[in-house]
C-alpha positions in Angstrom: 9.9 -50.3 9.7 10.3 -46.6 10.5 7.9 -44.0 9.6 8.9 -41.7 6.8 8.8 -37.7 7.0 9.2 -35.6 4.0 10.8 -32.3 4.9 10.5 -30.0 2.0 12.1 -26.3 1.8 11.1 -23.6 -0.8 12.8 -21.2 -2.6 16.0 -19.2 -1.5 16.5 -21.6 1.6 19.5 -23.0 -0.2 21.4 -19.6 0.8 20.8 -19.9 4.3 23.8 -18.6 6.2 24.4 -15.7 4.0 20.8 -14.8 3.0 19.8 -11.9 5.5 21.4 -13.4 8.6 19.8 -10.8 10.7 16.4 -12.6 9.9 17.4 -16.2 9.1 20.7 -16.7 11.2 24.1 -18.0 10.1 23.2 -21.7 9.8 23.4 -23.2 6.4 20.7 -25.4 5.1 23.2 -28.2 5.3 23.7 -27.5 9.0 19.8 -27.8 9.6 19.7 -30.9 7.4 22.4 -32.7 9.7 20.5 -31.6 12.9 17.3 -32.7 11.3 18.8 -36.1 10.5 19.9 -36.4 14.0 16.7 -35.5 15.6 14.7 -37.6 13.3 16.9 -40.6 14.2 16.4 -40.0 17.9 12.5 -40.4 17.1 13.0 -43.4 14.7 11.9 -41.5 11.9 13.3 -41.8 8.5 13.7 -38.5 7.1 13.6 -37.2 3.4 15.0 -33.6 3.4 14.8 -31.7 0.2 15.0 -28.1 -1.2 14.0 -26.5 -4.4 13.4 -23.0 -5.9 10.9 -24.4 -8.2 7.2 -24.3 -7.3 6.3 -27.3 -9.6 8.9 -29.5 -8.3 7.5 -28.9 -4.7 4.2 -29.7 -5.8 5.4 -33.1 -7.4 7.2 -34.0 -4.1 4.1 -33.3 -2.2 2.4 -35.7 -4.8 5.0 -38.3 -4.0 4.6 -37.9 -0.4 1.1 -39.3 -0.7 2.5 -42.7 -1.5 6.0 -42.6 0.2 5.6 -40.6 3.7 3.5 -40.5 6.7 4.1 -37.1 7.6 5.1 -33.9 5.8 6.8 -30.9 6.9 7.1 -27.9 4.8 8.9 -24.6 4.8 7.3 -23.1 1.6 9.4 -19.9 2.1 7.9 -17.2 -0.3 5.4 -19.9 -1.9 3.5 -19.6 1.4 2.0 -16.4 0.3 1.5 -17.1 -3.4 1.0 -20.6 -3.9 -2.6 -22.0 -4.4 -0.8 -25.1 -6.4 1.1 -26.0 -3.2 -2.0 -25.6 -1.0 -4.1 -28.0 -3.5 -1.4 -30.5 -3.3 -1.3 -30.5 0.5 -5.1 -30.8 0.5 -4.5 -34.3 -1.0 -1.9 -35.6 1.4 -3.7 -37.5 4.0 -1.0 -37.4 6.9 -0.3 -34.6 9.2 1.2 -31.6 7.7 3.4 -29.1 9.8 4.0 -25.6 8.3 7.4 -24.1 9.3 9.2 -20.8 9.2 12.4 -19.7 10.3 11.0 -16.2 11.2 7.8 -14.9 12.5 6.1 -13.9 9.5 3.4 -11.9 11.2 6.2 -9.6 12.4 7.3 -8.9 9.0 5.8 -7.1 6.2 2.0 -7.1 5.8 2.1 -9.4 2.4 3.9 -12.0 4.4 0.8 -12.4 7.0 -1.2 -14.5 4.7 -0.5 -18.1 4.5 -2.0 -20.6 1.5 -0.5 -23.2 3.6 -2.1 -22.7 7.0 -5.4 -23.5 6.2 -4.6 -27.2 5.3 -1.6 -27.5 8.0 -2.2 -29.7 11.0 -0.1 -27.1 12.8 2.2 -24.2 12.2 5.9 -23.6 13.8 7.4 -20.0 13.1 9.8 -17.7 14.8 12.2 -20.0 16.2 15.0 -19.8 13.8 16.5 -23.5 13.0 15.5 -24.6 16.2 12.0 -24.5 14.7 13.0 -27.6 12.4 13.7 -29.6 15.8 10.6 -28.6 17.0 8.6 -29.5 13.9 10.1 -32.9 13.9 9.3 -33.5 17.7 5.7 -32.5 16.9 5.6 -34.9 13.9 6.9 -37.7 15.9 4.2 -37.2 18.5 1.4 -36.8 15.9 2.5 -40.1 14.1 2.8 -42.0 17.6 -0.8 -40.5 18.5 -2.1 -42.0 15.1 -0.9 -45.3 15.8 
């Protein structure tokens, strides 16, 4: 039975490809999802890829992952810097958690330098654009294999 990874995406990521392409690139979230599905399949992982603009929905998905996922990758987007609720939900997830960002948040506005997710994440991948998603899946596959 394949290991399941939830890959959760936060607010405004549904606008990738048109939203500030100089920062986020020209690939759409659909393009990224296709790439992730292929990469997950290469690793023998089942992938559950989701996006929401609503904090509470993301919290509910993290709670769902406690019973349904072996690992969790999250690009919380703007909620990175604001959401204690997402941090609290991630604290209850017992598997590996990878925090993911398309841009290097430390090269951006000062308010983006703080993350509520990093203290509860196994690791952080940022600044590699859409390729960061593939890197996160590679890292998650390794973490899950090492846990066996």
